[in-house]
TIVEX-931607 format. One record per residue: residue number from 1; x, y, z of N, C-alpha, C, O in turn. Coordinates in Angstrom, 3 decimals, padded with zeros to 6 digits. Layout:
TIVEX-931607
{r NUM {X Y Z} {X Y Z} {X Y Z} {X Y Z}}
...
//
This chain:
TIVEX-931607
{r 1 {020.477 010.615 007.984} {019.399 010.896 006.867} {018.344 012.084 007.298} {017.761 012.453 008.318}}
{r 2 {018.452 012.490 005.812} {017.927 013.909 005.373} {016.526 013.233 005.425} {016.235 012.096 005.053}}
{r 3 {015.551 014.388 006.087} {014.162 014.846 006.407} {013.526 015.647 005.486} {014.247 016.625 005.290}}
{r 4 {012.420 015.708 004.760} {012.020 016.714 004.907} {011.510 017.854 005.592} {010.393 018.368 005.651}}
{r 5 {012.412 018.068 006.000} {012.228 019.456 006.642} {010.474 020.098 007.484} {010.129 019.938 008.654}}
{r 6 {009.932 020.598 006.688} {008.617 020.842 007.050} {008.014 019.907 007.576} {006.789 020.030 007.609}}
{r 7 {008.537 018.823 008.090} {007.744 017.993 008.419} {008.894 017.895 010.041} {008.673 016.913 010.750}}
{r 8 {010.031 018.894 010.528} {010.231 018.413 011.737} {011.044 017.447 012.251} {012.001 017.158 011.534}}
{r 9 {010.946 016.899 013.222} {011.446 016.090 013.891} {010.763 015.723 015.147} {011.591 015.334 015.971}}
{r 10 {008.996 015.696 015.796} {008.282 015.218 016.206} {007.674 014.332 015.768} {007.951 013.703 014.747}}
{r 11 {006.357 014.093 016.810} {005.769 013.147 015.984} {005.212 013.108 014.468} {004.601 014.075 014.013}}
{r 12 {005.438 012.018 013.760} {004.459 012.001 012.326} {003.781 011.477 011.591} {002.752 011.751 012.209}}
{r 13 {003.314 010.747 010.485} {001.972 009.940 009.865} {002.618 009.317 008.839} {003.601 009.729 008.224}}
{r 14 {001.911 008.134 008.661} {002.698 007.180 008.375} {000.985 006.881 007.195} {000.003 006.438 007.791}}
{r 15 {000.855 007.166 005.671} {-000.703 006.529 005.400} {-000.305 005.366 004.863} {000.701 005.187 004.177}}
{r 16 {-001.312 004.381 005.267} {-001.347 002.579 004.682} {-002.218 002.544 003.543} {-002.802 003.590 003.256}}
{r 17 {-002.376 001.676 002.951} {-003.360 001.576 001.840} {-003.419 000.217 001.265} {-004.358 000.074 000.482}}
{r 18 {-002.777 -000.671 001.417} {-001.702 -001.976 001.510} {-001.424 -002.723 002.205} {-002.286 -002.841 003.076}}
{r 19 {-000.155 -003.728 002.389} {-000.061 -004.633 003.388} {000.265 -003.787 003.942} {001.036 -004.399 004.681}}
{r 20 {000.396 -002.179 004.444} {000.607 -001.539 005.360} {-000.533 -001.690 006.177} {-000.162 -001.513 007.338}}
{r 21 {-002.071 -001.997 006.120} {-002.593 -002.460 006.579} {-002.742 -002.728 008.268} {-002.955 -002.349 009.420}}
{r 22 {-002.511 -003.455 007.548} {-002.779 -004.961 007.763} {-001.447 -005.978 008.548} {-001.521 -007.094 009.064}}
{r 23 {-000.653 -005.348 008.426} {001.086 -005.832 008.972} {002.439 -004.567 008.771} {003.386 -004.787 008.017}}
{r 24 {002.334 -003.518 009.423} {002.539 -002.275 009.723} {004.210 -002.889 009.513} {004.926 -002.763 008.519}}
{r 25 {004.592 -003.743 011.128} {005.781 -004.330 010.656} {006.979 -002.642 011.883} {008.139 -002.756 012.280}}
{r 26 {006.102 -001.484 012.068} {006.957 -000.645 013.155} {005.281 -000.469 014.360} {004.119 -000.801 014.127}}
{r 27 {005.990 000.269 015.760} {005.481 001.081 016.608} {004.231 001.919 015.984} {004.200 002.398 014.850}}
{r 28 {003.301 001.985 016.881} {002.614 003.100 016.665} {001.824 003.547 018.084} {001.463 002.762 018.961}}
{r 29 {001.590 005.502 018.088} {001.124 005.226 019.022} {000.141 005.471 018.984} {-000.550 005.446 020.003}}
{r 30 {-000.433 005.877 017.568} {-002.488 005.765 017.063} {-002.575 005.468 015.924} {-001.846 006.047 015.118}}
{r 31 {-003.483 004.484 015.488} {-004.354 004.132 014.453} {-005.183 004.478 013.216} {-005.352 003.532 012.445}}
{r 32 {-005.515 005.181 013.010} {-006.682 006.035 012.803} {-006.907 006.054 011.045} {-006.120 006.181 010.107}}
{r 33 {-008.717 005.816 011.164} {-009.004 005.798 009.177} {-008.741 006.807 009.417} {-008.751 007.426 010.481}}
{r 34 {-008.263 007.279 007.626} {-007.797 007.946 006.944} {-008.440 007.922 005.599} {-009.337 007.099 005.417}}
{r 35 {-008.095 008.711 004.650} {-008.439 009.676 003.220} {-007.249 010.033 002.872} {-006.520 010.647 003.650}}
{r 36 {-006.854 009.672 001.553} {-005.850 010.045 001.479} {-006.934 011.517 -000.446} {-007.813 010.972 -001.114}}
{r 37 {-006.675 012.488 -000.665} {-007.864 012.967 -001.668} {-006.317 013.047 -002.826} {-005.414 013.825 -002.517}}
{r 38 {-006.194 012.196 -004.072} {-006.133 013.174 -005.460} {-004.720 011.631 -005.797} {-003.577 011.772 -006.232}}
{r 39 {-005.386 010.406 -005.410} {-004.737 009.239 -005.778} {-005.578 008.536 -005.217} {-006.463 008.812 -004.408}}
{r 40 {-005.052 006.986 -005.997} {-006.699 005.855 -006.020} {-005.474 004.599 -005.532} {-004.257 004.729 -005.671}}
{r 41 {-006.128 003.496 -004.989} {-005.327 002.891 -004.380} {-005.928 001.327 -005.387} {-007.059 000.843 -005.326}}
{r 42 {-004.624 000.770 -006.344} {-004.737 000.447 -007.726} {-003.960 -000.814 -007.657} {-003.254 -000.806 -006.649}}
{r 43 {-003.830 -001.904 -008.367} {-003.283 -002.904 -008.258} {-002.367 -002.723 -009.584} {-002.714 -003.168 -010.679}}
{r 44 {-001.452 -002.188 -009.415} {-000.187 -001.525 -010.931} {000.351 -001.872 -010.878} {000.905 -001.969 -011.973}}
{r 45 {001.039 -002.539 -009.828} {002.538 -002.659 -010.106} {003.235 -004.452 -009.653} {003.018 -005.404 -008.904}}
{r 46 {003.940 -004.090 -010.476} {004.486 -005.882 -010.734} {005.362 -005.972 -009.853} {006.003 -004.930 -009.719}}
{r 47 {005.741 -007.042 -008.996} {006.348 -007.607 -008.159} {007.335 -008.539 -007.850} {007.235 -009.743 -007.616}}
{r 48 {008.168 -007.905 -007.879} {009.779 -008.639 -008.327} {010.231 -009.265 -007.011} {011.205 -010.013 -006.921}}
{r 49 {009.299 -008.832 -005.814} {010.956 -009.041 -004.698} {010.007 -009.720 -003.677} {010.457 -010.723 -003.122}}
{r 50 {008.681 -009.289 -003.332} {007.554 -009.241 -002.198} {006.916 -010.476 -002.754} {007.110 -011.477 -002.065}}
{r 51 {006.219 -010.640 -003.808} {004.771 -010.647 -004.116} {004.830 -011.448 -005.841} {003.912 -011.688 -006.626}}
{r 52 {006.606 -011.741 -005.965} {006.530 -012.193 -007.331} {008.618 -012.595 -007.758} {009.486 -012.916 -006.946}}
{r 53 {008.689 -012.488 -008.543} {009.731 -012.736 -009.263} {010.547 -012.064 -010.748} {009.803 -012.503 -011.624}}
{r 54 {011.211 -011.577 -011.186} {011.341 -010.837 -012.387} {010.649 -011.675 -013.240} {009.789 -011.176 -013.966}}
{r 55 {010.918 -013.097 -013.285} {010.774 -014.070 -014.386} {009.036 -014.404 -013.955} {008.234 -014.453 -014.887}}
{r 56 {008.621 -014.586 -012.757} {007.276 -014.755 -012.544} {006.643 -013.423 -011.807} {006.059 -013.706 -010.762}}
{r 57 {006.647 -012.463 -012.043} {005.947 -011.175 -011.493} {004.654 -011.144 -010.547} {003.610 -011.619 -010.996}}
{r 58 {004.674 -010.755 -009.616} {003.580 -011.370 -008.645} {002.291 -009.889 -009.490} {002.071 -009.826 -010.699}}
{r 59 {001.696 -008.953 -008.467} {001.421 -007.762 -009.036} {000.673 -007.216 -007.275} {-000.199 -007.817 -006.648}}
{r 60 {001.531 -005.671 -006.796} {001.175 -005.754 -005.090} {000.638 -003.640 -005.797} {000.854 -002.981 -006.814}}
{r 61 {-000.082 -003.429 -004.484} {-001.056 -001.708 -004.940} {-000.276 -000.877 -004.482} {000.469 -001.056 -003.518}}
{r 62 {-000.403 000.340 -005.292} {000.189 001.231 -005.275} {-000.676 002.932 -005.415} {-001.341 003.050 -006.444}}
{r 63 {-000.672 003.842 -004.705} {-001.284 004.502 -005.433} {-000.824 004.917 -006.083} {000.390 004.926 -006.288}}
{r 64 {-002.056 005.641 -006.896} {-002.039 006.045 -008.694} {-003.027 007.511 -008.981} {-004.207 007.601 -008.643}}
{r 65 {-002.344 008.448 -009.581} {-003.411 009.830 -009.584} {-004.122 009.655 -010.051} {-004.296 009.007 -011.083}}
{r 66 {-005.024 010.418 -009.150} {-006.518 010.296 -009.036} {-007.477 009.274 -008.304} {-007.192 008.095 -008.090}}
{r 67 {-008.747 009.952 -007.926} {-009.211 010.054 -007.090} {-008.912 010.283 -005.810} {-008.378 011.343 -005.481}}
{r 68 {-009.176 009.445 -005.035} {-009.149 009.559 -003.002} {-009.101 007.851 -003.053} {-009.557 007.032 -003.851}}
{r 69 {-008.029 007.699 -001.338} {-008.416 006.265 -001.194} {-008.256 006.602 000.354} {-007.460 007.323 000.957}}
{r 70 {-009.618 005.578 000.881} {-009.567 004.980 002.270} {-008.250 004.259 002.481} {-007.753 003.406 001.746}}
{r 71 {-007.778 004.744 003.601} {-006.723 003.583 004.549} {-006.185 003.540 005.797} {-007.168 003.639 006.531}}
{r 72 {-005.247 003.455 006.456} {-004.562 003.493 007.448} {-003.812 004.537 007.803} {-002.727 004.786 007.278}}
{r 73 {-004.503 005.424 008.995} {-003.102 006.388 009.358} {-002.528 006.278 010.551} {-003.449 006.146 011.357}}
{r 74 {-001.025 006.252 011.358} {-000.536 005.936 012.201} {000.548 006.909 012.057} {001.349 007.480 011.317}}
{r 75 {000.010 006.718 013.369} {000.590 007.930 014.088} {002.151 007.709 015.382} {002.057 007.439 016.579}}
{r 76 {003.360 007.930 014.621} {004.705 007.427 014.813} {005.371 008.252 016.121} {005.272 009.458 016.347}}
{r 77 {005.687 007.796 016.476} {006.748 008.901 017.807} {007.584 009.444 017.425} {007.989 008.876 016.411}}
{r 78 {008.505 010.847 017.804} {009.407 011.379 017.020} {010.845 010.535 017.822} {011.996 010.779 017.462}}
{r 79 {010.579 009.733 018.716} {011.665 009.508 019.283} {012.084 007.466 018.424} {012.911 006.678 018.884}}
{r 80 {011.143 007.218 017.140} {010.888 006.470 016.325} {010.956 006.765 015.312} {010.652 005.890 014.502}}
{r 81 {011.298 007.866 014.863} {011.000 008.910 013.274} {012.361 008.140 012.756} {012.090 007.110 012.140}}
{r 82 {013.553 008.378 012.858} {014.926 007.235 012.152} {014.180 006.293 011.533} {013.873 006.440 010.350}}
{r 83 {013.795 005.216 012.241} {013.890 003.918 012.696} {012.831 003.443 011.793} {012.954 002.572 010.932}}
{r 84 {011.757 004.128 012.095} {010.030 004.088 011.612} {010.855 004.179 009.415} {011.088 003.323 008.561}}
{r 85 {010.946 005.297 009.465} {011.595 005.378 008.075} {012.642 004.953 007.353} {012.553 004.983 006.125}}
{r 86 {013.873 004.461 008.012} {014.231 003.595 007.208} {013.593 002.480 007.399} {013.161 002.086 006.316}}
{r 87 {013.223 001.520 008.569} {012.424 000.605 007.987} {011.899 000.483 006.914} {012.177 -000.474 006.191}}
{r 88 {010.803 001.652 006.474} {009.420 001.882 005.417} {010.724 001.379 003.894} {010.744 000.577 002.960}}
{r 89 {011.629 002.466 004.482} {012.092 002.736 002.814} {013.355 001.028 002.535} {014.164 000.981 001.608}}
{r 90 {013.268 000.476 003.033} {014.028 -000.978 003.122} {012.584 -002.066 003.209} {012.618 -003.297 003.208}}
{r 91 {011.756 -001.468 003.258} {010.151 -002.390 002.727} {009.697 -002.023 000.946} {009.496 -002.817 000.027}}
{r 92 {009.647 -000.440 000.963} {008.903 -000.221 -000.056} {009.585 -000.193 -001.275} {009.299 -000.612 -002.396}}
{r 93 {010.992 000.661 -000.596} {011.722 001.230 -001.525} {013.015 000.140 -002.404} {013.872 000.595 -003.162}}
{r 94 {012.823 -001.561 -001.997} {013.481 -002.400 -002.791} {013.700 -001.971 -004.152} {014.796 -001.526 -004.494}}
{r 95 {012.829 -002.063 -004.867} {013.026 -002.198 -006.468} {012.613 -000.426 -007.350} {012.331 -000.242 -008.534}}
{r 96 {012.768 000.925 -005.880} {012.553 001.682 -006.232} {011.251 002.378 -007.254} {011.380 003.309 -008.049}}
{r 97 {009.997 001.599 -006.939} {009.188 001.740 -007.654} {008.268 002.717 -007.357} {007.493 003.292 -008.121}}
{r 98 {008.418 002.840 -006.253} {007.705 004.386 -005.348} {007.987 005.230 -005.004} {009.142 004.943 -004.691}}
{r 99 {007.787 006.890 -004.588} {008.279 007.776 -004.284} {007.728 008.620 -003.024} {006.762 009.244 -002.585}}
{r 100 {008.765 008.276 -002.817} {008.160 008.730 -000.469} {007.558 009.961 -001.363} {007.898 010.442 -002.443}}
{r 101 {006.459 010.272 -000.387} {005.968 011.628 -000.442} {005.074 012.174 000.786} {004.455 011.428 001.545}}
{r 102 {005.094 013.470 000.867} {004.419 013.968 002.326} {003.167 014.479 001.248} {003.264 015.217 000.268}}
{r 103 {002.104 013.875 001.754} {000.642 014.006 001.337} {-000.746 015.120 002.274} {-000.314 014.950 003.414}}
{r 104 {-001.442 015.634 002.380} {-002.064 015.418 003.457} {-003.296 014.294 003.951} {-003.669 013.635 002.981}}
{r 105 {-003.781 014.044 004.826} {-004.418 013.025 004.385} {-005.123 013.560 005.567} {-004.787 014.380 006.422}}
{r 106 {-006.361 012.758 005.348} {-008.054 013.370 006.537} {-008.160 012.529 007.226} {-008.376 011.422 006.732}}
{r 107 {-008.035 012.699 009.010} {-008.586 011.153 009.585} {-010.081 011.463 009.783} {-010.558 012.545 010.124}}
{r 108 {-010.888 010.053 009.445} {-011.798 010.049 009.228} {-012.905 010.306 010.972} {-014.112 010.551 010.965}}
{r 109 {-012.022 010.150 012.275} {-012.536 010.730 012.812} {-012.846 012.704 012.884} {-013.822 013.146 013.491}}
{r 110 {-012.406 013.108 012.571} {-012.246 014.313 012.494} {-012.273 014.773 010.565} {-011.319 015.263 009.960}}
{r 111 {-013.605 014.437 009.982} {-013.845 015.128 009.191} {-012.672 016.263 008.706} {-011.913 016.150 007.743}}
{r 112 {-012.768 017.504 009.769} {-011.901 019.076 010.158} {-010.596 018.532 009.910} {-010.056 019.320 009.134}}
{r 113 {-010.104 017.935 010.075} {-008.542 017.301 010.706} {-008.011 016.080 009.682} {-008.311 014.916 009.419}}
{r 114 {-006.592 017.544 009.092} {-005.710 016.842 008.352} {-004.587 017.249 008.913} {-004.353 018.111 009.760}}
{r 115 {-003.648 016.204 008.081} {-002.171 015.793 008.803} {-001.487 016.054 007.274} {-001.738 016.301 006.094}}
{r 116 {-000.441 015.803 008.239} {000.363 015.942 006.744} {000.916 013.614 006.685} {001.032 012.994 007.742}}
{r 117 {001.058 013.133 005.718} {001.245 011.919 005.944} {002.545 011.279 004.994} {002.688 011.573 003.808}}
{r 118 {003.338 010.473 005.649} {004.013 009.833 004.889} {003.477 009.108 004.669} {002.793 008.363 005.370}}
{r 119 {003.861 009.192 002.480} {003.016 008.325 001.676} {003.742 007.323 000.328} {004.636 008.028 -000.140}}
{r 120 {003.714 006.616 -000.076} {004.371 005.688 -000.940} {003.710 005.616 -002.555} {003.008 004.670 -002.912}}
{r 121 {004.051 006.751 -003.436} {002.877 006.922 -004.342} {003.844 006.003 -005.457} {005.072 006.074 -005.507}}
{r 122 {002.896 005.044 -006.419} {003.498 004.936 -007.555} {004.306 005.556 -008.811} {003.811 006.295 -009.663}}
{r 123 {005.366 005.205 -008.769} {006.517 005.947 -010.035} {005.598 005.560 -011.837} {005.586 004.496 -012.456}}
{r 124 {005.226 006.329 -012.045} {004.581 005.822 -013.453} {005.716 005.876 -014.281} {005.302 005.455 -015.361}}
{r 125 {007.257 006.230 -014.434} {008.281 006.270 -015.220} {008.887 004.189 -015.150} {009.539 003.567 -015.989}}
{r 126 {008.558 003.916 -014.393} {009.291 002.958 -013.762} {009.162 001.437 -014.622} {008.129 001.182 -015.240}}
{r 127 {010.135 000.630 -014.590} {009.669 -000.545 -015.366} {008.383 -001.233 -014.770} {007.429 -001.580 -015.468}}
{r 128 {008.459 -001.396 -013.390} {007.268 -002.176 -012.866} {006.007 -001.671 -012.430} {005.404 -001.891 -011.379}}
{r 129 {005.672 -000.873 -013.528} {004.870 000.604 -013.132} {003.627 -001.316 -014.071} {004.175 -002.071 -014.875}}
{r 130 {002.978 -001.406 -013.867} {001.899 -001.905 -014.966} {000.546 -001.472 -015.002} {-000.315 -002.199 -015.499}}
{r 131 {000.287 -000.408 -014.545} {-000.769 000.293 -015.401} {-002.468 -000.453 -014.999} {-002.670 -001.191 -014.034}}
{r 132 {-003.355 -000.087 -015.858} {-003.999 -000.754 -015.563} {-004.832 -001.862 -016.127} {-005.678 -002.042 -017.003}}
{r 133 {-004.087 -002.614 -015.061} {-004.906 -004.542 -015.794} {-006.313 -004.906 -015.827} {-007.194 -004.586 -015.029}}
{r 134 {-006.400 -005.729 -017.023} {-007.655 -006.475 -016.859} {-008.021 -007.689 -016.315} {-007.428 -008.687 -016.725}}
{r 135 {-009.450 -007.885 -014.912} {-009.163 -008.755 -014.506} {-008.815 -010.082 -015.158} {-008.320 -010.954 -014.444}}
{r 136 {-008.987 -010.271 -016.204} {-007.885 -011.680 -016.607} {-006.445 -011.368 -016.076} {-006.017 -012.368 -015.500}}
{r 137 {-006.019 -010.879 -016.071} {-004.329 -010.246 -016.291} {-004.153 -009.896 -014.766} {-003.297 -010.242 -013.952}}
{r 138 {-005.041 -009.251 -014.684} {-004.401 -009.503 -012.269} {-004.682 -010.742 -012.388} {-003.620 -011.308 -012.124}}
{r 139 {-005.645 -011.712 -012.679} {-005.740 -013.255 -011.915} {-004.382 -013.934 -011.963} {-003.719 -014.418 -011.046}}
{r 140 {-004.175 -013.861 -013.055} {-002.706 -014.848 -014.187} {-001.883 -014.347 -013.026} {-001.357 -015.166 -012.271}}
{r 141 {-001.719 -012.852 -012.812} {-000.094 -012.475 -012.402} {-000.102 -012.728 -010.771} {000.956 -013.002 -010.204}}
{r 142 {-001.219 -012.635 -010.116} {-002.129 -013.528 -008.640} {-001.522 -014.133 -008.498} {-000.568 -014.029 -007.728}}
{r 143 {-001.907 -015.402 -009.445} {-002.435 -016.757 -009.331} {-000.993 -017.536 -008.958} {-000.860 -018.281 -007.988}}
{r 144 {000.531 -017.062 -010.368} {001.389 -016.898 -010.607} {002.699 -016.420 -009.631} {003.868 -016.805 -009.618}}
{r 145 {001.814 -015.187 -008.643} {003.331 -014.366 -008.249} {003.939 -015.298 -006.641} {003.193 -015.772 -005.784}}
{r 146 {004.818 -015.318 -006.639} {005.397 -015.949 -004.694} {006.662 -015.152 -004.362} {007.656 -015.496 -005.002}}
{r 147 {006.825 -014.093 -003.431} {008.027 -013.716 -003.934} {008.824 -014.158 -002.205} {008.779 -015.268 -001.675}}
{r 148 {009.290 -013.288 -001.819} {009.834 -013.204 -000.545} {008.649 -012.889 001.351} {008.795 -012.779 002.568}}
{r 149 {007.654 -012.892 000.327} {006.898 -011.459 001.608} {005.838 -012.726 001.442} {005.128 -012.776 002.446}}
{r 150 {005.520 -013.736 000.508} {004.819 -014.972 000.461} {004.063 -014.979 -001.396} {004.780 -014.890 -002.392}}
{r 151 {002.745 -015.087 -001.434} {001.725 -015.088 -001.827} {001.017 -013.771 -002.384} {000.485 -012.946 -001.641}}
{r 152 {001.077 -013.649 -003.968} {-000.011 -012.541 -004.577} {-000.747 -012.430 -003.659} {-000.851 -011.516 -002.841}}
{r 153 {-001.538 -013.793 -003.812} {-002.863 -014.399 -003.470} {-002.959 -013.926 -002.252} {-004.004 -013.320 -002.016}}
{r 154 {-001.997 -014.035 -001.189} {-002.837 -014.373 -000.166} {-002.980 -012.881 000.308} {-004.003 -012.650 000.954}}
{r 155 {-001.979 -011.661 000.056} {-001.829 -010.348 000.315} {-003.110 -009.260 -000.084} {-003.625 -008.366 000.589}}
{r 156 {-003.485 -009.910 -001.967} {-005.251 -009.880 -001.791} {-006.270 -009.423 -001.423} {-007.178 -008.610 -001.597}}
{r 157 {-005.660 -010.546 -000.596} {-007.112 -011.668 000.090} {-006.946 -010.832 001.284} {-007.771 -010.256 001.993}}
{r 158 {-005.448 -010.928 001.332} {-005.822 -009.804 003.166} {-005.831 -008.359 003.155} {-006.162 -007.519 003.992}}
{r 159 {-005.531 -008.318 002.380} {-006.093 -006.307 001.866} {-007.344 -006.152 002.495} {-007.653 -005.684 003.591}}
{r 160 {-008.528 -007.034 000.836} {-009.923 -007.156 001.223} {-010.675 -007.564 002.170} {-011.785 -007.033 002.220}}
{r 161 {-010.381 -008.495 003.094} {-010.045 -008.774 003.877} {-010.513 -007.265 005.429} {-011.456 -006.904 006.133}}
{r 162 {-008.788 -006.870 005.096} {-008.887 -005.491 006.138} {-010.075 -004.405 005.314} {-010.828 -003.737 006.023}}
{r 163 {-010.143 -004.323 004.065} {-010.614 -003.007 004.283} {-012.520 -003.611 004.341} {-013.223 -002.692 004.763}}
{r 164 {-013.213 -004.703 004.056} {-013.854 -005.110 005.229} {-014.096 -004.869 006.701} {-015.142 -004.629 007.303}}
{r 165 {-012.843 -004.999 007.121} {-012.811 -004.714 007.980} {-013.331 -003.138 008.941} {-013.846 -002.839 010.019}}
{r 166 {-012.882 -002.598 007.922} {-013.046 -000.598 007.979} {-014.144 000.060 007.180} {-014.437 001.235 006.958}}
{r 167 {-014.825 -001.516 006.703} {-016.245 -000.698 006.177} {-015.796 000.102 004.808} {-016.572 000.916 004.309}}
{r 168 {-014.935 -000.078 004.419} {-014.296 000.110 003.236} {-014.936 -000.672 001.926} {-013.922 -001.344 002.114}}
{r 169 {-015.336 -001.017 001.248} {-015.744 -001.953 000.044} {-014.734 -001.046 -002.009} {-014.929 -000.001 -002.631}}
{r 170 {-013.708 -002.352 -002.236} {-013.201 -001.081 -003.679} {-013.684 -002.321 -004.470} {-013.106 -003.373 -004.199}}
{r 171 {-014.625 -002.351 -005.375} {-015.295 -003.147 -006.242} {-013.976 -004.287 -007.049} {-014.085 -005.433 -007.485}}
{r 172 {-012.693 -003.272 -006.973} {-012.369 -003.912 -008.086} {-011.386 -004.744 -007.490} {-010.811 -005.388 -008.368}}
{r 173 {-011.055 -004.935 -006.601} {-010.141 -005.675 -006.043} {-011.276 -006.515 -005.015} {-010.841 -007.477 -004.383}}
{r 174 {-012.495 -006.190 -004.893} {-013.274 -007.658 -004.327} {-014.006 -008.310 -004.831} {-014.910 -009.004 -004.364}}
{r 175 {-013.358 -007.978 -006.814} {-013.850 -008.974 -008.041} {-013.213 -009.851 -007.719} {-013.564 -010.921 -007.220}}
{r 176 {-011.358 -009.155 -008.198} {-010.776 -010.164 -007.893} {-010.577 -011.387 -007.409} {-010.388 -012.540 -007.798}}
{r 177 {-010.742 -010.384 -005.838} {-010.620 -011.863 -003.821} {-011.769 -012.730 -004.796} {-011.216 -013.563 -005.514}}
{r 178 {-013.219 -012.668 -004.931} {-014.242 -013.319 -005.098} {-013.157 -014.313 -005.823} {-012.449 -015.092 -005.184}}
{r 179 {-013.128 -014.180 -007.187} {-012.429 -015.142 -008.414} {-011.605 -015.880 -007.810} {-011.805 -017.090 -007.918}}
{r 180 {-009.720 -015.149 -006.498} {-009.151 -016.220 -005.997} {-009.140 -016.979 -005.067} {-008.322 -017.774 -004.605}}
{r 181 {-010.583 -016.522 -004.714} {-010.882 -017.450 -003.250} {-011.752 -018.569 -004.249} {-011.414 -019.712 -003.942}}
{r 182 {-012.753 -018.550 -005.330} {-013.797 -019.353 -006.069} {-012.115 -020.610 -006.745} {-011.596 -021.454 -006.014}}
{r 183 {-011.781 -020.397 -007.833} {-011.415 -021.717 -008.357} {-009.701 -021.220 -008.131} {-008.932 -020.956 -009.056}}
{r 184 {-009.393 -021.182 -006.768} {-007.522 -021.814 -006.019} {-006.648 -022.108 -007.133} {-007.697 -021.913 -007.747}}
{r 185 {-005.615 -022.433 -008.177} {-005.631 -022.752 -008.568} {-003.970 -023.225 -007.357} {-003.391 -022.348 -006.715}}
{r 186 {-003.635 -024.384 -007.336} {-002.150 -024.526 -006.956} {-001.087 -024.076 -008.290} {-001.392 -023.923 -009.473}}
{r 187 {-000.020 -023.961 -007.760} {001.258 -023.707 -008.680} {002.266 -023.264 -008.292} {003.208 -023.098 -009.067}}
//
């Protein structure tokens, strides 16, 4: 496995902004709130595997350029590096819609403390990049999407619940969640 040499072989950080916040799936030594500057959380990826199919896509979150994103930083032990990166690649890179990148994040407990973290940023050139969708379009994909990790609706609601736990308000996601909770349609 090739890793970015700048980040060595010691403990490392992973930045979660969607389901990694509430279902990381790997062991961490530490879990802290964090902020990434230069990208924002957006429901901008058509899901063909985890929360939908190519015939009936759902939507999942991506880090899209501009703004900033509050999420969770996980510190992973050096001896779990290869295993964790392999796990994340198998989970996040199923269709290669994300670019694996190292970005500086700021840990909320100490705004002066920044660390490099492994992040998965949306590839705007990928066929699954949805761009900016209207609330009506988002509702359609979130209601129809169901993939190997479950219903898209549940993904959005779990993410919003975690954001609320963290004291983070994402107006667009909160509005979508309210609509999904309100007139729940079964498909």
